[in-house]
Each structure stands twice: as structure tokens, then as C-alpha cells.
C-alpha positions as CSV (number, residue, x, y, z in Angstrom):
1,M,-19.3,-60.9,28.2
2,R,-15.6,-60.7,29.3
3,A,-14.6,-60.3,25.7
4,L,-17.1,-57.4,25.3
5,R,-15.8,-55.7,28.4
6,C,-12.2,-56.0,27.1
7,C,-13.2,-54.5,23.8
8,V,-14.9,-51.5,25.5
9,W,-11.8,-51.0,27.7
10,L,-9.5,-51.0,24.7
11,V,-11.7,-48.5,22.9
12,L,-11.7,-46.2,26.0
13,V,-7.9,-46.5,26.3
14,A,-7.6,-45.7,22.6
15,L,-9.8,-42.6,22.9
16,I,-7.8,-41.3,25.9
17,L,-4.5,-41.9,24.1
18,T,-5.8,-40.2,21.0
19,G,-6.8,-37.1,23.0
20,T,-3.5,-37.0,24.8
21,N,-1.6,-37.4,21.6
22,A,-3.7,-34.6,19.9
23,L,-2.7,-32.3,22.7
24,A,0.9,-33.3,22.6
25,Q,1.0,-32.8,18.9
26,F,-0.2,-29.2,19.0
27,P,1.4,-27.4,17.4
28,D,2.7,-29.6,14.6
29,R,3.3,-26.8,12.2
30,P,4.4,-23.1,12.3
31,I,2.2,-20.6,14.1
32,R,1.2,-17.4,12.5
33,F,1.7,-14.4,14.8
34,V,-0.2,-11.2,13.7
35,I,1.1,-7.9,15.1
36,P,-1.5,-5.4,14.0
37,F,1.0,-2.5,13.6
38,P,4.0,-1.9,11.3
39,P,7.6,-2.8,12.4
40,G,9.4,-0.4,14.7
41,G,6.8,0.3,17.4
42,T,6.3,-1.0,20.9
43,N,3.9,-3.7,19.7
44,D,6.5,-5.0,17.3
45,I,9.3,-4.9,19.9
46,V,7.2,-6.8,22.5
47,G,5.8,-9.2,19.9
48,R,9.1,-10.3,18.6
49,L,10.5,-10.9,22.0
50,V,7.6,-13.1,22.9
51,A,7.6,-14.9,19.5
52,D,11.2,-16.0,19.9
53,G,10.6,-17.5,23.3
54,M,7.4,-19.2,22.5
55,A,8.9,-20.8,19.4
56,A,11.6,-22.4,21.5
57,R,9.0,-23.8,24.0
58,L,6.4,-24.9,21.4
59,G,9.0,-26.6,19.1
60,Q,7.6,-24.8,16.0
61,P,8.5,-21.5,14.3
62,V,6.3,-18.6,15.3
63,V,6.2,-16.5,12.2
64,I,5.6,-12.7,12.6
65,E,3.2,-11.0,10.2
66,N,2.9,-7.2,10.6
67,R,-0.6,-6.0,9.5
68,G,-0.9,-2.3,10.3
69,G,-3.9,-0.1,9.7
70,A,-7.1,1.2,11.3
71,G,-5.5,1.5,14.7
72,G,-4.9,-2.3,14.8
73,A,-8.3,-3.3,13.5
74,L,-7.0,-4.7,10.2
75,G,-4.7,-7.1,11.9
76,A,-7.3,-8.1,14.5
77,E,-9.7,-8.8,11.7
78,V,-7.3,-11.2,10.1
79,V,-7.2,-13.3,13.3
80,A,-10.9,-13.0,14.0
81,K,-11.7,-14.5,10.6
82,T,-9.2,-17.4,10.5
83,P,-10.1,-21.0,11.5
84,P,-10.2,-21.4,15.3
85,D,-7.4,-23.9,15.5
86,G,-4.8,-22.1,17.5
87,Y,-2.4,-21.7,14.6
88,T,-3.1,-17.9,14.2
89,I,-2.6,-15.7,17.2
90,L,-2.8,-11.9,17.8
91,L,-0.7,-9.5,19.8
92,G,-3.5,-7.5,21.4
93,S,-3.2,-4.2,23.2
94,S,-5.4,-1.6,24.9
95,G,-5.3,0.4,21.7
96,S,-6.0,-2.2,19.1
97,L,-8.7,-3.9,21.1
98,T,-10.2,-1.9,24.0
99,I,-10.0,1.6,22.4
100,N,-10.9,0.5,18.9
101,Q,-14.1,-1.1,19.9
102,L,-15.1,1.9,22.0
103,V,-14.5,4.5,19.2
104,R,-15.3,2.6,16.0
105,R,-19.0,2.1,15.0
106,N,-18.5,-0.6,12.4
107,L,-15.7,-3.0,13.2
108,P,-15.5,-5.9,10.8
109,Y,-15.9,-8.4,13.6
110,D,-17.8,-8.9,16.9
111,P,-15.4,-8.0,19.7
112,A,-17.5,-10.1,22.2
113,T,-16.9,-13.4,20.3
114,A,-14.0,-12.8,17.8
115,F,-11.2,-13.7,20.2
116,A,-10.1,-16.3,22.7
117,P,-7.9,-14.6,25.4
118,I,-4.7,-16.4,26.0
119,G,-2.7,-14.4,28.5
120,L,-1.3,-11.0,29.6
121,I,2.3,-10.0,28.9
122,G,2.4,-6.7,30.8
123,S,1.7,-3.0,30.6
124,G,3.6,0.3,30.4
125,A,2.6,3.8,31.2
126,N,2.7,6.1,28.2
127,V,5.4,8.8,28.0
128,I,4.5,12.3,26.8
129,V,7.2,13.7,24.5
130,V,7.6,16.8,22.3
131,H,9.9,17.9,19.5
132,P,12.8,19.9,20.9
133,S,11.6,23.0,19.1
134,V,8.6,23.1,21.5
135,A,9.4,25.6,24.3
136,A,8.4,23.2,27.1
137,T,10.2,21.0,29.6
138,N,7.1,20.1,31.6
139,L,3.3,19.9,31.2
140,R,2.7,23.4,32.6
141,E,5.1,24.9,30.0
142,L,3.4,22.8,27.3
143,Q,0.1,24.2,28.3
144,A,1.4,27.8,28.1
145,A,3.2,27.2,24.8
146,A,0.1,25.7,23.2
147,R,-2.1,28.5,24.5
148,A,0.3,31.1,23.1
149,S,0.6,29.4,19.7
150,K,-1.2,31.0,16.8
151,A,-1.9,27.6,15.2
152,P,-3.1,24.5,17.1
153,F,-0.3,22.1,18.2
154,T,-0.3,18.8,16.4
155,Y,-0.1,15.4,18.1
156,G,0.5,12.1,16.4
157,S,-0.8,8.7,17.1
158,P,-0.3,5.1,15.7
159,G,-3.7,5.4,14.2
160,V,-7.3,6.5,14.5
161,G,-8.8,4.9,17.5
162,S,-5.5,3.9,19.1
163,T,-4.5,4.5,22.7
164,G,-2.3,7.3,21.5
165,H,-5.3,8.9,19.8
166,A,-7.4,8.7,23.0
167,A,-4.4,9.8,25.2
168,G,-3.7,12.9,23.0
169,A,-7.3,13.9,23.1
170,L,-7.3,13.5,26.9
171,I,-4.2,15.6,27.2
172,S,-5.8,18.3,25.0
173,Q,-8.9,18.3,27.2
174,V,-7.1,18.3,30.6
175,L,-4.7,21.1,29.6
176,D,-7.6,22.9,28.0
177,V,-5.7,23.6,24.8
178,E,-6.5,23.0,21.1
179,M,-4.5,20.3,19.5
180,E,-4.9,18.7,16.0
181,H,-4.8,14.9,15.7
182,I,-2.5,13.5,13.0
183,P,-3.0,9.7,12.6
184,Y,-0.3,7.3,11.2
185,R,-0.1,3.7,10.3
186,G,1.8,2.7,13.4
187,T,4.3,4.1,16.0
188,G,7.3,4.1,13.7
189,P,6.0,6.5,11.1
190,A,4.6,8.9,13.7
191,L,7.9,8.9,15.6
192,N,9.8,9.6,12.4
193,D,7.6,12.7,11.8
194,L,8.0,13.8,15.4
195,I,11.8,13.6,15.1
196,A,11.7,15.5,11.8
197,G,9.7,18.3,13.4
198,R,6.4,17.7,11.5
199,L,4.7,16.9,14.8
200,Q,4.9,18.7,18.1
201,V,3.5,16.2,20.6
202,F,3.4,12.4,20.8
203,T,2.3,10.0,23.5
204,N,3.4,6.3,23.5
205,A,4.9,3.5,25.5
206,L,8.5,4.0,26.5
207,A,10.2,1.2,24.4
208,P,10.5,3.0,21.0
209,L,10.9,6.4,22.6
210,Q,13.7,5.6,24.9
211,P,16.6,5.7,22.4
212,Q,15.3,9.0,21.0
213,I,14.9,10.5,24.5
214,R,18.5,9.6,25.3
215,A,19.7,11.0,22.0
216,G,17.9,14.3,22.5
217,T,15.9,14.0,19.3
218,V,12.7,14.2,21.4
219,R,12.1,15.7,24.8
220,A,10.2,13.7,27.5
221,L,7.9,15.8,29.7
222,A,6.1,13.3,31.9
223,I,5.1,9.7,32.3
224,A,1.3,9.1,32.4
225,G,1.2,6.6,35.2
226,P,0.9,6.3,39.0
227,R,4.6,6.0,39.6
228,R,8.0,6.8,38.0
229,N,9.6,4.2,35.7
230,A,12.8,2.5,36.6
231,A,14.1,3.0,33.0
232,L,13.7,6.8,33.3
233,P,13.7,7.5,37.1
234,E,14.2,11.2,36.6
235,L,11.0,11.7,34.6
236,P,8.1,12.9,36.8
237,T,4.6,11.5,36.6
238,T,1.7,13.5,35.3
239,A,0.4,13.7,38.9
240,E,3.7,15.2,40.1
241,A,3.4,17.7,37.2
242,G,0.0,18.8,38.5
243,F,-2.3,16.9,36.1
244,P,-3.3,13.6,37.9
245,E,-6.3,13.2,35.5
246,I,-3.8,12.2,32.7
247,Q,-3.4,8.5,33.2
248,T,-2.7,6.3,30.2
249,A,-1.1,3.0,30.0
250,T,-0.8,0.4,27.2
251,W,-1.2,-3.3,28.0
252,F,-0.1,-6.2,25.8
253,G,-1.5,-9.7,25.6
254,L,-2.1,-12.7,23.3
255,L,-5.3,-13.8,21.8
256,A,-6.4,-16.6,19.5
257,T,-9.4,-16.8,17.2
258,G,-12.7,-17.1,19.1
259,G,-13.8,-20.7,19.4
260,T,-10.2,-22.1,19.6
261,P,-10.3,-25.4,21.7
262,M,-9.4,-24.7,25.3
263,D,-6.6,-27.3,25.4
264,R,-4.8,-25.4,22.7
265,V,-5.4,-22.1,24.4
266,Q,-4.0,-23.6,27.6
267,R,-0.9,-24.8,25.7
268,L,-0.3,-21.4,24.3
269,H,-0.9,-19.8,27.7
270,G,1.7,-22.0,29.3
271,A,4.3,-21.2,26.6
272,L,3.6,-17.5,26.9
273,N,4.0,-17.4,30.7
274,A,7.2,-19.5,30.5
275,T,8.6,-17.1,28.0
276,V,7.7,-13.9,29.8
277,N,8.9,-15.2,33.1
278,E,12.3,-16.2,31.7
279,A,14.9,-13.9,33.2
280,E,16.4,-12.5,30.0
281,T,13.0,-11.8,28.3
282,R,11.7,-10.2,31.5
283,R,14.8,-8.0,31.6
284,K,14.4,-6.8,28.0
285,L,10.8,-6.0,28.5
286,E,11.4,-4.1,31.7
287,E,14.3,-2.2,30.0
288,G,11.7,-1.1,27.4
289,G,9.4,0.3,30.1
290,I,7.1,-2.7,30.3
291,D,5.9,-3.8,33.8
292,V,5.7,-7.6,33.3
293,E,2.5,-9.1,34.5
294,T,1.3,-12.6,33.5
295,S,-2.2,-14.1,33.9
296,E,-2.8,-17.1,36.1
297,S,-5.2,-18.4,33.4
298,P,-6.8,-17.5,30.2
299,A,-10.0,-16.8,32.2
300,S,-8.2,-14.2,34.4
301,F,-6.9,-12.5,31.3
302,A,-10.4,-12.4,29.9
303,A,-11.6,-10.7,33.2
304,F,-8.8,-8.2,32.9
305,Y,-9.7,-7.4,29.3
306,S,-13.4,-6.8,30.3
307,A,-12.4,-4.6,33.3
308,D,-10.2,-2.5,31.0
309,Q,-13.1,-1.8,28.7
310,A,-15.1,-0.6,31.6
311,R,-12.3,1.7,32.8
312,W,-11.7,3.3,29.3
313,A,-15.3,3.8,28.3
314,P,-15.9,7.0,30.3
315,V,-12.4,8.4,29.3
316,V,-13.2,7.9,25.6
317,R,-16.7,9.5,26.1
318,R,-15.2,12.5,28.0
319,A,-12.4,13.0,25.3
320,G,-15.0,12.8,22.6
321,V,-13.0,10.4,20.4
322,R,-15.2,8.8,17.7
323,V,-14.4,7.1,14.4
324,E,-17.2,6.9,11.8
């Protein structure tokens, strides 16, 4: 009997050690990090900062893969359909996840089950900018210029169904002016056309716009958030400009494939929070206009994600944004 109890004890110890080692060994190979937009935009900037820090903390390379298209849905689909082992993660945002599922009828995955939330990185209010040829230095002047124009003003976005798409439609509605939406495969291509004068209006997070604002190749009119941004303290909010209804912000967070074991999600969550809370990474994010905000747990990020959908749903309905 004693021998039997001893054997049972040894088996239990072995099982505990096996579970502990399995957790300690994750990850034991490189992690694939899908950014669902092309290089050059805010998603890419934020993602690469986070990837570098997480690689150092996880002890494995975090390999960036830019998969642009369909407002982020193509990259999201890649992650949704990979094995749920934690070795493929997604940089999610309010555009590629929240807005996409509200405006697209036939996503190639089920948003309710496709992803396992890991954690929040932060958010940044969007900046409304125009090409310098537009005779406007504020939103009132933009409204007047658009109304006086013989042809509709054009506004660009990182893709159909993106936050920029919904934000531009909201601006058009609130200003009560006609504007034509021009979709692109990411922020970079849209910004290039804005600088070249092929677009007139663009709304995006501050990070990729800041160098162009400083250089004078684009003109900032307002920041679509509740308060001014420390990176551009002289730029008024949309409420200060007389249009408090225009409130758009982009959040960024990490997600794994739905069904990923929770111990692996927790390991990724810890590495993400340690990265974002590191002083130099935080400084770079804040300089790019991102208000750093981490999640206490994957569950709290999941609750944030759900609340964001509820907040944007009436905005999208009111703006009439729909993708067939």
C-alpha cells in the first residue's frame, strides 16, 4: 500500500512539473506578429515598438508580418484561422476589429469567437488634417470651403470599414457637407496621396501625421478627442472648434487566435504590459500621440473591447457606413 501511495505521489509530482515546464517553455520558437495594415502607418509604428520589447521579454524573436487589405480584415483572418497555440498574434485596433464587424456583412471569421484578447496598449484621438491647398485653418472654415466647392471634397481612409472611413463619414455628416470617400490599403498610401494633393481631407492617429504637420506638408485643423494632446498642445479639440459631436479615437491591443490556452495568453499579457510600461517604450508611444493604457488582465481587455463595440454601433448607423 505504501508503495502504491508513493507511485501515485510521484505521478502527481511529474504531472505538476510537466505543466510547469510547459508554461516555462512557451514560447520555444519565434512568434508571428500580424499587423493588418501596410508599413508606414500608426498600426505599424505601434506594432514594431511592442514587438521589439516583447521579443526581449519572451526570449524569442517576434516576427512582423504586414498583411494589409479590407480595412484590416485580411490580416485578422490570418490570425483567426491559425492553430490556437499562441504562436500567432494580431495587432488589433478599433478600425480593424470594432468598425469592421459593424460595417461588413460577410467577414470571413466569427468576431465573437475568432480571437482571444491579450491586452490593451493604449489609444489616441484622431487628428483631422487637410492638404495646404484647402482654404481652411479650422473646422468652420473647412465647412465653408466644402460648401463653396463645385465638386465634393475627397477624404481618404486606410480602407473601407476602417476607423478613418467611419470618422470621415461622421465629419461629413456633422459639418453637413458632401465628401467623397477614397479608400486605400493602409495609412501610408493615403497619406502619400494627401501630401501630393490628390486628397483634401484625412483623419488618422497622430503618429504618422506628426512629421508632416511639422513640415507643413499637411495642415492640422483639430484633434477629435476630449482634450488637447501633449505632442501638439496648440491644436484645439473638435469641441473647442464648435463640433463636440466629432469624437474619434483609435485604440490598439493584442489578440491571439480564439481558443488559445489561457496560460499562454497570460504569458503574452505579462510580456505586453512589461513592454508598454517600460519607460523608453512609453515615451515613444506618447510622443506619437498614444495615451498608454494597459489592461489589468485579458478579461478586462475583453470587457473594454465589448464596450467599444457598443459605443461605435450607433455612430456607424448614424453615419450610414456599410460595406457589402
